[in-house]
Backbone as JSON, one array per atom type, in Angstrom:
{
  "sequence": "MRLPHLLLATLILAPSLAGAEEISIAGVGQSRDFTCNGEDVAITGQGHTVELKGSCGAIGIHGSGHKVSFEDATSLAVSGAQNRASGGSTGNLTVETAENTVSTKIHGGETPAEIDVSGADHVIELELTGPAKIEVGGAKNSLSWTAAADVREPSISTSGIENRIVKR",
  "N": [[-13.85, 56.14, 29.19], [-11.92, 54.46, 28.18], [-12.95, 51.87, 28.2], [-14.82, 51.6, 25.94], [-12.91, 51.67, 23.87], [-11.35, 49.43, 24.43], [-13.28, 47.43, 24.1], [-13.83, 47.8, 21.37], [-11.31, 47.12, 20.27], [-11.19, 44.45, 21.04], [-13.31, 43.37, 19.52], [-12.32, 43.8, 16.95], [-9.98, 42.23, 16.93], [-10.91, 39.66, 17.49], [-11.89, 38.06, 15.21], [-9.41, 37.43, 13.98], [-8.16, 35.94, 15.96], [-9.79, 33.7, 16.02], [-9.06, 32.43, 13.68], [-6.69, 31.27, 14.41], [-7.07, 28.7, 15.17], [-6.36, 26.78, 13.36], [-3.92, 24.84, 11.71], [-1.94, 25.59, 9.01], [-0.51, 24.58, 6.0], [0.95, 25.51, 3.11], [1.8, 25.99, -0.4], [4.82, 24.83, -1.96], [6.7, 21.91, -1.5], [7.28, 21.99, 1.33], [8.72, 21.03, 4.45], [7.71, 19.97, 7.45], [7.15, 19.7, 10.98], [4.62, 19.38, 13.38], [2.91, 19.91, 16.47], [-0.21, 18.99, 17.4], [-2.9, 20.41, 19.16], [-5.63, 19.84, 19.26], [-6.25, 21.42, 17.09], [-7.53, 22.06, 13.75], [-6.17, 20.93, 10.62], [-4.83, 22.08, 7.61], [-3.58, 21.14, 4.59], [-2.2, 22.11, 1.66], [-1.35, 22.52, -1.83], [1.71, 21.33, -3.18], [3.74, 18.47, -2.8], [4.53, 18.38, 0.01], [6.09, 17.35, 3.1], [4.93, 16.24, 6.04], [4.73, 15.91, 9.54], [2.51, 15.18, 12.01], [2.0, 15.49, 15.33], [0.43, 14.47, 18.4], [-3.01, 15.25, 19.24], [-5.1, 15.96, 16.7], [-7.62, 18.07, 15.16], [-9.86, 18.1, 12.5], [-8.24, 16.86, 9.65], [-7.2, 18.02, 6.56], [-6.05, 17.12, 3.46], [-4.98, 18.31, 0.53], [-4.25, 18.58, -2.9], [-1.19, 17.58, -4.41], [1.18, 14.87, -4.2], [1.87, 14.88, -1.44], [3.26, 13.81, 1.72], [2.11, 12.64, 4.6], [2.1, 12.12, 8.04], [0.38, 11.2, 11.01], [-0.74, 11.27, 14.44], [-3.29, 11.24, 15.75], [-6.63, 12.05, 14.83], [-9.74, 13.82, 14.41], [-11.08, 13.59, 12.03], [-10.29, 12.7, 8.61], [-9.55, 13.94, 5.46], [-8.73, 13.37, 2.16], [-7.74, 14.58, -0.89], [-7.01, 15.05, -4.36], [-3.97, 14.08, -6.0], [-1.81, 11.3, -5.76], [-1.1, 11.42, -3.03], [0.12, 10.57, 0.24], [-1.0, 9.28, 3.24], [-0.61, 8.44, 6.55], [-1.43, 7.08, 9.67], [-2.02, 7.04, 13.22], [-4.74, 7.04, 14.27], [-8.07, 7.83, 13.27], [-11.3, 9.42, 12.92], [-13.97, 9.79, 10.89], [-13.39, 9.18, 7.36], [-12.48, 10.44, 4.22], [-11.72, 9.91, 0.87], [-10.66, 11.11, -2.19], [-10.41, 11.77, -5.77], [-7.43, 10.79, -7.31], [-5.14, 8.03, -7.12], [-4.27, 8.04, -4.39], [-2.83, 7.09, -1.24], [-3.69, 5.59, 1.75], [-3.26, 4.76, 5.11], [-4.46, 3.71, 8.13], [-5.88, 3.59, 11.48], [-9.31, 3.29, 12.21], [-11.56, 4.83, 14.27], [-14.64, 4.27, 15.64], [-17.55, 5.5, 17.29], [-20.39, 5.83, 19.3], [-21.95, 6.25, 17.09], [-21.41, 4.87, 13.86], [-18.18, 5.19, 12.31], [-17.64, 6.95, 9.28], [-16.56, 5.97, 6.13], [-15.65, 7.08, 3.08], [-15.0, 6.56, -0.2], [-14.0, 7.67, -3.34], [-13.36, 8.3, -6.85], [-10.29, 7.26, -8.42], [-8.02, 4.47, -8.46], [-7.01, 4.34, -5.78], [-5.26, 3.24, -2.82], [-6.07, 1.76, 0.1], [-5.67, 1.02, 3.46], [-7.09, -0.22, 6.31], [-7.58, -0.38, 9.85], [-10.08, -1.34, 11.8], [-11.43, -0.13, 14.76], [-13.8, 0.16, 15.91], [-17.38, 0.53, 15.28], [-18.21, 0.84, 11.79], [-18.99, 2.36, 8.62], [-18.7, 1.7, 5.31], [-18.25, 3.07, 2.12], [-17.59, 2.61, -1.22], [-16.83, 3.94, -4.29], [-16.34, 4.86, -7.75], [-13.39, 3.95, -9.64], [-11.29, 1.11, -9.86], [-10.31, 1.08, -7.21], [-8.67, 0.06, -4.22], [-9.4, -1.37, -1.21], [-8.53, -2.53, 1.87], [-9.27, -4.15, 4.94], [-9.16, -4.71, 8.49], [-10.16, -6.06, 11.66], [-10.51, -6.28, 15.2], [-11.61, -9.2, 17.04], [-13.79, -8.51, 18.66], [-15.01, -6.42, 17.39], [-17.65, -5.55, 15.35], [-18.37, -6.49, 11.95], [-18.04, -4.09, 9.3], [-20.66, -2.12, 7.71], [-20.95, -2.33, 4.25], [-20.94, -0.75, 1.13], [-20.82, -0.68, -2.39], [-19.98, 0.69, -5.59], [-19.43, 1.44, -9.05], [-16.46, 0.69, -10.99], [-14.49, -2.18, -11.13], [-13.6, -2.13, -8.41], [-11.97, -3.14, -5.4], [-12.54, -4.76, -2.42], [-11.45, -6.04, 0.54], [-11.25, -8.25, 3.36], [-8.64, -8.49, 5.59]],
  "CA": [[-13.58, 56.19, 27.77], [-11.07, 53.35, 27.76], [-13.76, 50.68, 28.0], [-15.25, 51.46, 24.55], [-11.75, 51.36, 23.03], [-11.01, 48.05, 24.7], [-14.32, 46.65, 23.46], [-13.6, 47.89, 19.93], [-10.11, 46.34, 19.98], [-11.57, 43.05, 21.18], [-14.12, 43.01, 18.37], [-11.47, 43.79, 15.76], [-9.03, 41.13, 17.02], [-11.58, 38.37, 17.66], [-11.85, 37.21, 14.03], [-8.07, 36.92, 13.71], [-7.88, 34.9, 16.94], [-10.53, 32.51, 15.63], [-8.28, 31.79, 12.64], [-5.54, 30.61, 15.0], [-7.46, 27.34, 15.48], [-6.01, 25.9, 12.25], [-2.55, 24.79, 11.23], [-2.03, 25.64, 7.56], [0.73, 24.4, 5.25], [0.63, 25.77, 1.7], [2.97, 26.21, -1.24], [5.45, 23.67, -2.59], [7.88, 21.3, -0.93], [7.57, 22.29, 2.74], [8.95, 19.9, 5.34], [7.36, 20.55, 8.74], [6.6, 18.91, 12.07], [3.74, 20.17, 14.24], [2.18, 19.25, 17.55], [-1.6, 19.44, 17.43], [-3.61, 20.49, 20.43], [-7.03, 19.94, 18.88], [-6.45, 22.27, 15.91], [-7.7, 21.5, 12.42], [-4.96, 21.06, 9.82], [-5.07, 22.2, 6.16], [-2.36, 20.98, 3.8], [-2.53, 22.36, 0.27], [-0.19, 22.75, -2.67], [2.33, 20.16, -3.79], [4.98, 17.89, -2.34], [4.92, 18.63, 1.4], [6.3, 16.25, 4.03], [4.42, 16.79, 7.3], [4.5, 14.99, 10.64], [1.61, 15.78, 12.98], [2.01, 14.78, 16.6], [-0.65, 14.88, 19.28], [-4.39, 15.04, 18.84], [-5.55, 16.99, 15.76], [-9.02, 18.12, 14.77], [-10.02, 17.61, 11.13], [-7.07, 17.03, 8.78], [-7.52, 18.08, 5.14], [-4.87, 17.05, 2.6], [-5.46, 18.62, -0.82], [-3.13, 18.88, -3.79], [-0.55, 16.37, -4.91], [2.5, 14.48, -3.77], [2.15, 15.1, -0.03], [3.48, 12.68, 2.61], [1.65, 13.14, 5.89], [1.87, 11.16, 9.12], [-0.33, 11.82, 12.12], [-1.03, 10.36, 15.55], [-4.72, 11.13, 16.02], [-7.44, 13.11, 14.21], [-11.17, 13.58, 14.48], [-11.44, 13.13, 10.69], [-9.25, 12.85, 7.6], [-10.04, 14.08, 4.08], [-7.62, 13.39, 1.23], [-8.14, 14.76, -2.28], [-5.87, 15.36, -5.2], [-3.34, 12.9, -6.59], [-0.55, 10.74, -5.28], [-0.82, 11.78, -1.64], [0.26, 9.45, 1.19], [-1.36, 9.63, 4.61], [-0.58, 7.3, 7.46], [-1.63, 7.61, 11.0], [-2.45, 6.21, 14.32], [-6.17, 6.85, 14.38], [-8.96, 8.92, 12.86], [-12.73, 9.11, 12.87], [-14.43, 9.68, 9.5], [-12.35, 9.24, 6.34], [-12.91, 10.69, 2.85], [-10.61, 9.88, -0.08], [-11.19, 11.47, -3.51], [-9.57, 12.06, -6.93], [-6.73, 9.65, -7.88], [-3.84, 7.48, -6.72], [-3.88, 8.36, -3.03], [-2.58, 5.93, -0.39], [-4.03, 5.91, 3.13], [-3.15, 3.65, 6.05], [-4.78, 4.25, 9.45], [-6.93, 2.98, 12.29], [-10.57, 4.05, 12.21], [-12.3, 4.62, 15.51], [-16.05, 4.65, 15.64], [-18.1, 5.65, 18.63], [-21.79, 5.4, 19.36], [-22.36, 6.18, 15.69], [-20.3, 4.32, 13.08], [-17.32, 6.06, 11.52], [-17.99, 6.88, 7.86], [-15.45, 5.92, 5.2], [-16.2, 7.36, 1.75], [-13.92, 6.53, -1.19], [-14.42, 7.87, -4.72], [-12.2, 8.58, -7.68], [-9.68, 6.08, -9.04], [-6.68, 3.94, -8.17], [-6.56, 4.55, -4.41], [-4.92, 2.07, -2.02], [-6.46, 2.13, 1.45], [-5.56, -0.05, 4.45], [-7.74, 0.24, 7.53], [-7.8, -1.23, 11.01], [-11.29, -0.83, 12.44], [-11.45, -0.33, 16.21], [-15.18, 0.4, 16.32], [-18.32, 0.38, 14.17], [-17.89, 1.66, 10.61], [-19.8, 2.26, 7.42], [-17.76, 1.9, 4.2], [-18.8, 3.24, 0.78], [-16.54, 2.73, -2.22], [-17.29, 4.17, -5.66], [-15.22, 5.17, -8.64], [-12.81, 2.87, -10.43], [-10.01, 0.47, -9.53], [-9.86, 1.38, -5.86], [-8.4, -1.12, -3.41], [-9.57, -1.12, 0.21], [-8.45, -3.71, 2.72], [-9.56, -3.81, 6.31], [-9.08, -5.72, 9.52], [-10.79, -5.62, 12.91], [-10.41, -7.23, 16.31], [-12.76, -10.11, 17.12], [-14.93, -7.9, 19.34], [-15.55, -5.34, 16.55], [-18.5, -6.14, 14.32], [-18.0, -6.16, 10.57], [-18.65, -2.83, 8.85], [-21.6, -2.18, 6.58], [-20.16, -1.98, 3.06], [-21.64, -0.62, -0.15], [-19.86, -0.38, -3.45], [-20.47, 0.95, -6.94], [-18.3, 1.8, -9.9], [-15.83, -0.3, -11.86], [-13.3, -2.9, -10.7], [-13.15, -1.82, -7.06], [-11.65, -4.35, -4.65], [-12.67, -4.59, -0.98], [-11.12, -7.34, 1.15], [-10.93, -8.32, 4.78], [-7.33, -9.16, 5.75]],
  "C": [[-12.73, 55.02, 27.31], [-11.87, 52.09, 27.49], [-14.28, 50.55, 26.58], [-14.09, 51.11, 23.61], [-11.32, 49.9, 23.2], [-12.01, 47.1, 24.03], [-14.13, 46.63, 21.95], [-12.38, 47.06, 19.52], [-10.4, 44.85, 20.06], [-12.38, 42.58, 19.98], [-13.3, 42.93, 17.09], [-10.54, 42.58, 15.77], [-9.68, 39.76, 17.07], [-11.57, 37.51, 16.4], [-10.45, 36.66, 13.75], [-7.68, 35.85, 14.72], [-8.6, 33.61, 16.6], [-9.77, 31.74, 14.56], [-7.08, 31.03, 13.18], [-5.84, 29.14, 15.33], [-7.13, 26.36, 14.35], [-4.53, 26.0, 11.95], [-2.65, 24.71, 9.72], [-0.64, 25.51, 6.93], [0.37, 24.54, 3.78], [1.93, 25.95, 0.91], [3.48, 24.92, -1.82], [6.64, 23.22, -1.75], [8.25, 21.66, 0.5], [7.83, 20.99, 3.49], [8.77, 20.43, 6.76], [6.88, 19.48, 9.71], [5.77, 19.84, 12.94], [3.21, 19.29, 15.35], [0.78, 19.84, 17.59], [-2.11, 19.43, 18.87], [-5.09, 20.7, 20.13], [-7.29, 20.78, 17.64], [-6.76, 21.45, 14.66], [-6.42, 21.76, 11.65], [-5.35, 21.1, 8.34], [-3.74, 22.15, 5.44], [-2.76, 21.11, 2.34], [-1.24, 22.59, -0.52], [0.36, 21.44, -3.2], [3.6, 19.76, -3.04], [5.43, 18.19, -0.93], [5.17, 17.31, 2.14], [5.97, 16.8, 5.42], [4.23, 15.68, 8.31], [3.69, 15.72, 11.7], [1.59, 14.92, 14.23], [0.85, 15.28, 17.45], [-2.01, 14.61, 18.67], [-4.88, 16.21, 17.99], [-7.07, 16.97, 15.63], [-9.14, 17.47, 13.4], [-8.74, 17.88, 10.35], [-7.55, 17.0, 7.34], [-6.23, 18.11, 4.34], [-5.36, 17.21, 1.17], [-4.29, 19.05, -1.68], [-2.51, 17.59, -4.26], [0.83, 16.14, -4.29], [2.85, 14.73, -2.32], [2.4, 13.77, 0.68], [3.18, 13.18, 4.01], [1.51, 11.97, 6.86], [1.23, 11.89, 10.28], [-0.58, 10.78, 13.2], [-2.51, 10.15, 15.76], [-5.44, 12.32, 15.39], [-8.91, 12.78, 14.4], [-11.69, 13.09, 13.13], [-10.28, 13.4, 9.75], [-9.9, 12.92, 6.23], [-8.82, 14.23, 3.17], [-8.18, 13.54, -0.18], [-6.94, 15.24, -3.06], [-5.27, 14.07, -5.71], [-2.02, 12.57, -5.91], [-0.14, 11.27, -3.91], [-0.71, 10.51, -0.81], [-0.09, 9.97, 2.57], [-1.34, 8.38, 5.46], [-0.69, 7.83, 8.88], [-2.03, 6.58, 12.01], [-3.94, 5.95, 14.27], [-6.94, 8.08, 13.9], [-10.4, 8.45, 12.96], [-13.13, 8.93, 11.41], [-13.27, 9.86, 8.53], [-13.0, 9.46, 4.98], [-11.68, 10.69, 1.97], [-11.2, 10.09, -1.47], [-10.06, 11.66, -4.52], [-8.8, 10.81, -7.35], [-5.41, 9.32, -7.2], [-3.36, 7.92, -5.34], [-3.72, 7.07, -2.23], [-2.83, 6.35, 1.05], [-3.93, 4.64, 3.96], [-3.39, 4.2, 7.45], [-5.75, 3.34, 10.2], [-8.14, 3.89, 12.21], [-11.29, 3.76, 13.51], [-13.73, 5.13, 15.35], [-16.52, 4.75, 17.08], [-19.49, 5.08, 18.69], [-22.39, 5.34, 17.97], [-21.17, 5.67, 14.89], [-19.49, 5.41, 12.39], [-17.7, 5.87, 10.05], [-16.74, 6.96, 7.01], [-16.05, 6.04, 3.81], [-15.04, 7.48, 0.76], [-14.53, 6.7, -2.57], [-13.2, 8.26, -5.53], [-11.61, 7.28, -8.19], [-8.3, 5.76, -8.46], [-6.14, 4.27, -6.78], [-6.2, 3.21, -3.78], [-5.14, 2.45, -0.57], [-6.39, 0.89, 2.34], [-6.08, 0.47, 5.78], [-7.75, -0.83, 8.6], [-8.98, -0.62, 11.75], [-11.26, -1.15, 13.93], [-12.83, -0.07, 16.79], [-16.08, 0.26, 15.12], [-17.98, 1.34, 13.02], [-18.85, 1.36, 9.47], [-18.88, 2.63, 6.26], [-18.54, 2.02, 2.89], [-17.65, 3.46, -0.2], [-17.19, 2.87, -3.59], [-16.08, 4.45, -6.54], [-14.7, 3.94, -9.34], [-11.46, 2.41, -9.89], [-9.43, 0.9, -8.18], [-9.67, 0.08, -5.09], [-8.5, -0.73, -1.94], [-9.49, -2.44, 0.95], [-8.65, -3.27, 4.16], [-9.4, -5.01, 7.22], [-9.74, -5.16, 10.77], [-10.57, -6.7, 13.96], [-11.69, -8.05, 16.37], [-13.98, -9.47, 17.76], [-15.55, -6.73, 18.57], [-16.38, -5.97, 15.44], [-18.06, -5.67, 12.93], [-18.71, -4.89, 10.12], [-19.75, -3.09, 7.84], [-20.82, -1.65, 5.38], [-21.08, -1.86, 1.87], [-20.61, -0.19, -1.19], [-20.58, -0.14, -4.76], [-19.24, 1.27, -7.78], [-17.75, 0.61, -10.66], [-14.57, -0.85, -11.21], [-12.74, -2.45, -9.35], [-12.95, -3.13, -6.31], [-11.71, -4.03, -3.16], [-12.44, -5.95, -0.35], [-10.88, -7.17, 2.64], [-9.59, -9.07, 4.87], [-7.34, -10.1, 6.92]]
}
């Protein structure tokens, strides 16, 4: 009789254990440091200061006025306004909405890393360590990039108004 109860308890607890695979910071004005062990990270709300150490999964920064530093991520998505993200290295990068600042290394693998920028007035500084595909749309976005001599230049497409893309 205990086996069915154990099975039932496992089925009930399994969904809550699956949710443990994400670090979540919400609300207003939190100041937190975390060590990632492959977890995804969700930062929402307003005005958080977050330092992420270790290797994170996907990092999502949504809201406004956040300051986030990270060592490594599989991908980074920034939306909202006036967020700052700086890090050691990430795979794909998405930046949306307005006035966000991002500075990071982009690592591509067998397939190029994808960098997608839309919205307005973003400032993005990238160091490419592998193949990359850059798309910039929106208005008045500034993207500068650099790469080592052994890294081929990224494919770049742009649309919108007064966007600036430069190799440093």
